[in-house]
N, C-alpha and C positions, 0 to 999 in steps of 0.2 A: 905757609905754601907756595908754591908757584903756580900763576897763571898760563890756562888753560890757551891751548895755540894750535892754528894752522896753515900751511901753506904748502904749493903745489907747483914743480915742475913739469912740462909737457912739450916732448918734440913728436912732429910728426911728417909723413912723408905723401906723396900720393900721386900715381902715376895712372894715364887713361887715354886710350887712342881708337879711333873711328874707325871699323875693320869695314863697315859696309854701308853706304847712301850718306847723308848729310850729318853734320850734328847738330844741329840748328832743330832746338825741339819744336820749335812750328811748319815744320817742313812734313810735305806730308805725301813721304814716301818713306819703304821699307831701310830698315837701321840698325847697325850691329856693332856695340862698344865693348870692350873689357878694359879691366884697371886694377891695377891693385894699389895696395894703402896698408902704413904701420905705423908704426910709433913706439916712446916709452914716455911714460909718467911717475914720477918719484912724489910719495902723496906723506906731508907729515903732520900727526896730527895728535896733540897731549890732552890728554883728561884728567882731571884734577879732582872730581868728586863724583858720586853716586848721581849727581841730581843731573847731572849733562845724559843719564840714560846707558853708560858704559859701566863694565867694571873694574873699579879702580886700584884696588890692592884683593891678594890671596893670603888667605892666615896657613903659614909654615910653620910647623913648632911653635906654636900661639905667638908665630911674630909675623907681623903684614908686610908683605913684601909690594910694590909699588908696581902697576901694570903700565905707569904713566904713557907708556910709548906704546903701549900694544900694540896699538893700530899703523902705525908706521908701515909705509908698502912702497917694494917698487912692479911699477907694472910693465909690460913687454908684447905688442899683440902686431899681427899680421893678417891681412884680409885679399880676397879677390871679390869683384863685382862682373858680371854680366851683363846688358842689356840691349833690350831689342823694340825697337817702333814700328808693329806692324797688328793690325792694316791701319794705316792713315794717322791717328790720335792717339792710338791705344799704345801705351807704356810698359814691358815688363821688366823688371832688373829683380836676378836673383842674386845674394853676397854671403860669403862665410866666412867669421873670423874667428881668429884661436886667440886666446888670449892666458897668459901666465902670471899669475898675481906672487910677489914674493912677497910675506912681510918681516921683517930686517929684523923684528924683537920677539924668536921663538918662544922664547922663557922653556928650552927642552930641562932646564935643571928641574923644573918647580913640579911635582905632583898636580895631577888633576888640571893640568894648560895643557892645551889643545895646540896644533902647530896650526896655522890657519892658513897657510897657502895652500893654493888651490887651481886648475887649470878650467878655461870657461870654454866651450866652441859655441858658437849661435852660429844659424841660420834663416836665411830671410829671403821671405817672398813680397815682391810688392809690384800694384796690378794700379795703372792711373790711367783712368779714363778722361780726357776733356769731352765735357758733354754738349757746352757752346763754348763759343771764340772764348768768353771772360771766365766759364766754370768748369772746375775738375773734379772728376770725385776718386777716392784713393783707397786702396783696402791693401792693408800689409797683414802680413802672417809669421809671427819670428819662433823658433824651436831655439831651445839654449839647454844646454847639459854643464853643470859645474861638479867637478871633481874636486873634493877634498881630497891632500895624500893623506893627512893623518889624524884628520878629524872624526874622531868618534864618533859615533852615531849615541841616539838613547832609547830606549824601551819607552811604549805607554807610561808605565812608571817613573820616569826619569833616569832610572838607572841606566848607566854607561856597560855597552854593548861592544869589550875590546877585541881586538883583529878587523872591525870590519868599520871603514872610513865612509864620510859622509856623501853623499852623492845626491844633486837638485837636479829636478828638470823642468823648463818654463817653456809653457805655449801662450803667445800672445797672440790677440789679434786686434788690429785696432782699422777705424775705416773714420775717414775723413774727408770734408770737402776745403775745398779754398777757391775765392771768386778776386777775380783781379780787375780794379776799379780803374778804368784808364792807366796809365803810365807808371803812375807813384805810389799805387795801394794795393796792397795784397790782405787781405781777409780771409781765415783761414778759423773751422773749428773741426775738433777729430773729439772722436768714443774708443774706448778700448774695452778687452775684456782678460782677462789674464788668469791663471793658474799654475802654481807649483806643486811639485811633486816630492816627499822623499820617498825614497825607493824601498826605504829598509820597512820601517811599520806604517808610517805615512805620520808619522808622529807630528811634524814642520808641514802638512799639507796646508794650501790655502787656495782659494777661488774670489776671485774679484770680477763685479759687473757693471754693466754699464748705464747705472743710476743717475748718472748726472757725466758732462763732460770733459775729459778727463785735461783739454787742454785747450784752449782758443788764442786763437791770435790776430794781431793788427798792424802790421808796419806800412811805412812807405819804403818803396823799393827808391835806389841811390846808382 
C-alpha cells in the first residue's frame, strides 16, 4: 500500500490604495482605502486508510475502488475590501470573497459518490477600536454560503434526496484584544462564536460557543 501524502502550491496578489487621508494607522484623521485581492491554490492530498478519518474506497459490484486521490483540489478566489478610519482611532472594514473549488477526482462513473465541487461566498465586517495607545479591541462578523453543485443532501434518516444540492451557511462572530508592548512585542487573545446551517432539514447544523479562547498569540515584531 502506498504512503499517504499532502502537498500544496499557492499564488496570490493584492492591490490597495488610500483614497482619502493618511495610510498610517497612527494618524488621527478620516481615511478611506480600497483594495482587491485574489489567488489560486492547488492541493494534493492522499489518504490510504480509514484510520485517517476519510473514506479510502467504495464497493462497486463487490470490488473495492480506491478513492485515495478523492480530495485533490484546485481553488480560485477573488475579493474586494473597503476600509475607513473614523472617527480618529476607530477602524472599519468590509470584505467580500468568492471562491470556486474544483476537486480534480470526481469519480462520476461510480454510484453513490457525489461531486464535491463548490462555490463559497463570504462577507466580513470588522471593527477595531484603540482603547489606549497600546491596546486595541476588535470585533468581526463573518457570513458565508457554500453551494455544492451536485452533492446530494440527506434527510434525517440518512437517505439521499436526489435532485437537491447541498448548501451550507456559516455565521461567525469573533472578539479579541491585542496589546502592543513597546516596539517589538504584540500579545493577542481572541474568542469566537460560530454556527453552521444545513438549509434542507438541518441534518448537519452545528453551533460553537465561547467556552474557551479560540486563539492566543504572542509575537515579536520585526
